N, C-alpha and C positions, 0 to 999 in steps of 0.2 A: 597580449596587451603590453604596450610600451610603458616605460617608467613614467613618462609624461602623462599618459592616460590613466595610470594607476594612482598617481598622486592625488589625494583628496583636495577638493576645494572647500576649505573650512572657513566659516565666517562666524564671528562672535554673535550670539543671540542678542536681540535688542535688550538694552538695560543691563547687560553684563559687561564687565571690564574687557577690553580687547585683549586677545591672546595672540602670542606669536605663532604663526603657522609655518609650515615647511613643505616644499615640493622638490622633487628631483626631476630636472629637465635635461634635454639633449640626450635622451636615452637611445633613440634610434639614429638620429642625425646629429653627429658631434658638432661642437662649437669650435670653429677655427679662430684662434686668438690672433691678434695682430703680430705676435712674435713668430707665427707660423706653427706653433704647437696646437695639436688637436686634443680636446678634452671632452669626455662624455660623462653622463650621469652626474651633472653638476647640481649640488644642493643649494637651494636659496631659501633663506628665512625672511618672512614678511609679515606685515600687519595690514589688515583691511578694515575700513570703517564705512558704515552706511550700507545702502542697498546696492547690490551688484548691478552694474550697468555697462552698456557698450562704451560709454564715455566715462572717463575717470580723471581725477586729479592725482598725478604721480608726484609724491614728495621725495626729494633727493637729499640725502643727509650728508653732513660734513665729514671730515677725515676720521674722527674717532667716534662718530655717532652710530646710531643703530636704527632699526625699523620702527621703534616705539615713539613715533612722532608726537603722540598725545602727552608723552612724559617730558620730552626735551624742548618742545615748542609750544607751551601752553599759551603764550602771548598771541599766537595765531590760530590755535586749535580750539574749537568749541562752538556751541550754538551761537549763531549771529556773527561769527568771526570769519576770517578769510578761509580757513579750513573747517568747513561745517559739514559734518557727516549726515546731517539732516537734509542738506541741499545736494551734496555731491558724493559719489563713490570715491573714496580716498584710498590710495595704495602707497605703501612705503616698504622698501625691501633693504636688507643689509647688502652692501656692495660686494661684488665678486672680489675675493682676496681679503675680505674683512674677517672678523673673528667673533661675530655674534650670530652664528648659525649658518651662514653661507660658506660655501667651500673656500678655504683659505689656501695660501701658497703651498703648505705641506701636502694637503689633499690633492691640489691641482698638479703638483709636481713641478711648479715653476714660480719664480718670484717676478717674472717679467710680464706685467699686465699693463693694460692701457685703459683710459677712461672709456674708449669705444667698446672694449671688451665688457666693461661694466654695463653700458647701456644695451648691449646686445643681450645680456642675460635678463635685464629688466624688460626688454621687448618680448622675450620668450615667456616670461612670467605673465605679462599682460595678455598674451595670446592664450595661455593656460587658463586665465581667469575670465576669458571671453571679452576682454576690453579691445576695442578697435581704434579708438582715438583718445588722446590725452591732452591735458594741460599740465605742463611740468613746472614745478616750483622748487627752487633750491638755493641755499646760501653757502658761500665758501666753496668747498669742493663740490657740494651739491649744485651750486651755480655753474661750475665748470662742467659737470655732467649735463646740465641743461643745454649748454653750448654744444656738447657732444651729441645730444639728441637732435638739435637743429641741424647739425652737420651730417648726421647719419640717417635719421628717419624724419626728414622735414615734412613729408606728406601725412604723417600720423599725428602731428602736433597742432592742436588748435591754438594754444597760446603758451607763452613761456614767461616765467618770472625768474630773473637772475639777480641774486642779491649778494653784494660784496664779493664779486668773483671776476676774474679776468678771462679773456679768451685764449690767453697764452701766459705761461709763467715767466715772469721777469727774472733777470739775473739776481735781483734782491731776494725774491721769494725762493728761487732755486738755491741761492747761497745759504739761506736759513735752513732749508731742508737738508742741504749737504752737511752742515754743521751738526744737525740733529742725528743724521744717519751715522756720522763719524763717531758721535758719542756712543751710540748703540753698539757699533762694531768694536769700539775700544773697550767697552765694558759690558759684554753680553751677560744675560742672566737677570736683568732687571735694573741694575744701577744706571746703565747707559740710557735706557728708556726714560728713567726719571729725569735725567739731565736733558734729554731731547724734549720732554714735555715742558721743562722750565724755559728752554730756549723759545719754544713755540708760544708759551703764555706771554712772554715779553712782546711778541709781535701781535698777539691777539688783542691787547689792550693798548692804551695810549699813556704817555707821561701824565697827562691831566687826570686820566682815570685812576692811575695808581696813586697820584697825589691826593685824590679824594677818598680812596678806599683802603690804601695800604700804607699810609704815612705813620710815622712814630714807632714806638716799641711794640713788640709782639705781645698779643694776649695769650699766645700758645706756649711761649717759652721765654722765661725771664732773661734779659740781657741781650736779646736779639731783635733785629728790626722786623717789623710786621711783614715787609715785602719778602724777606728771606724765608721766614717760616711759611708764608703763603705759597711761595714757589716750591718749597720742600713738600708741602701738603699736596699740591696739585701733581707733582711728579710721582709721589707714592700712590696717589689715587688712581692715576692712569696705569701705572705698573701693575696694580692689583687686578685690573680688569681687561687689559689689552695685550695683544700679542706683538712682540717686537718684530717678528718677521712680517706680519701684516703692515706694521708701521713703515718698514723699509719698502715694501712693495707698493703701497698706496702713495707714499710721497714721491717715489720714483715715477709712478704713473702721472702724477700731477706735473712734475718737472718736464716730462716728455710731451705734455699737451701744448701744442704750438699751432693754433689755427692761424692761417695767413689772412691778410686783409682781403685777398681775392675770395677766400672761403666765406668770410664775414659778409662781403658784398652780395653774395648769392642768397643769403638768408632773408626770406620775406615774411616769415611768421610774425604775427603781432607779439611784441615782446616788451615787457617792463623790465628795465635794468635799473637797479638801485645801487648807488654809491653811498659810502658812509664818510661823513665829513672828516672824522678824525682817524680813519683807518690807516694804520702804519704798514700793514702787510700788503694790501691791495689799495693804494691811494685812490681817492675819489677821481682825481684827474685821469688816472689810467683807465678806470672803469668807464668813465664818461667818454673818453676818447675812443675806446673800442666799441662802445654802444653806438657811437656816431657812424660807425661803418655799416651798421645794420640798416636794411631798407625800410623797416616798419617798426621802429623801436621808440619807446618813450623813456627818457632818463629822468629819474627823481633821486634827490639826495636826502638821506636820513641825517638830520642834525643830532649829533650825540657826542659827549666827551669820552665815551667808553671804547673807542677804537673798533677794530674788526668785530669784536663780540657784541657790538651794539645790536646786531640783527637778532640776538637772543635776549639781550639785557633791556633794550629799549624798544619793545615790540608794539606798543600801542599805536603810534603814528604809522609804523610799517604795516600793521594789520589793516588800517583804514585804506591805505594805498593799494595793497594787494587784493583786498576784498573788492574794491571798486573796479579794479582792472579785470579780475576774474568774472565779475558779474556783468561787466559792460559789453 
């Protein structure tokens, strides 16, 4: 019996809180990474919701996210919402190279990963779960993975929802990641990762958002600005739960993701592309322009003052759009 065959298909009983599951894949046939390296016995951590089915909704998480979509996307997850486990079989896995149960760089023996490598692992997990076709839904790096699905496995995708994500990383986005990685490399052991997160947080929100939420003196520490202690808090919070080697590998994978216009023009899957009006990281004009290259896409813009993170913070209007698209 192969490792894939031996790995249990575990589903949370109805009425119980979803539990993280794990499988070991590529036991007999190794995974060939885009770098040329071959890896075997790859562990993947995942959550499933609802009744197992040949058709599923695959949720793709952002850079520092995990597979527990019910915890980090409550604005879209639940009965009557876009991600309704009473209607659809929902799957979400921690990405290859991540640090929440799926094989990371140390275990894989490489830091050179691609978004395509990530979706190849997701494809194998779906095969393991008996899923034959999917609708993919993702925001930020999750949206970039959705593009990778459309490029790599177009015949398996029913619909795609791409939220606040580009088809290729711009010099601006790559520059921000470069600065973050430089901070980690300059101060390994946690301090650099804290600074990297502070840099990222500035791009995840907008000036208007911070003016509304972080103006004035800090409530955490006397004599300091609210924005200063907020960024310090966010940096420490990530350093306490995330692996700096994973951060380096995943941001590099994002920076190398560069779909061409010709590749976009070949994509025919029905797709909803969502831009965010105040997004500083992936400006709405950039997202809209790339969506226009797709043959069968609808573009919709989320109006919010909260920047890139609006797909998490202002989810009510987004939920309505995504639900209507998935059900239509």
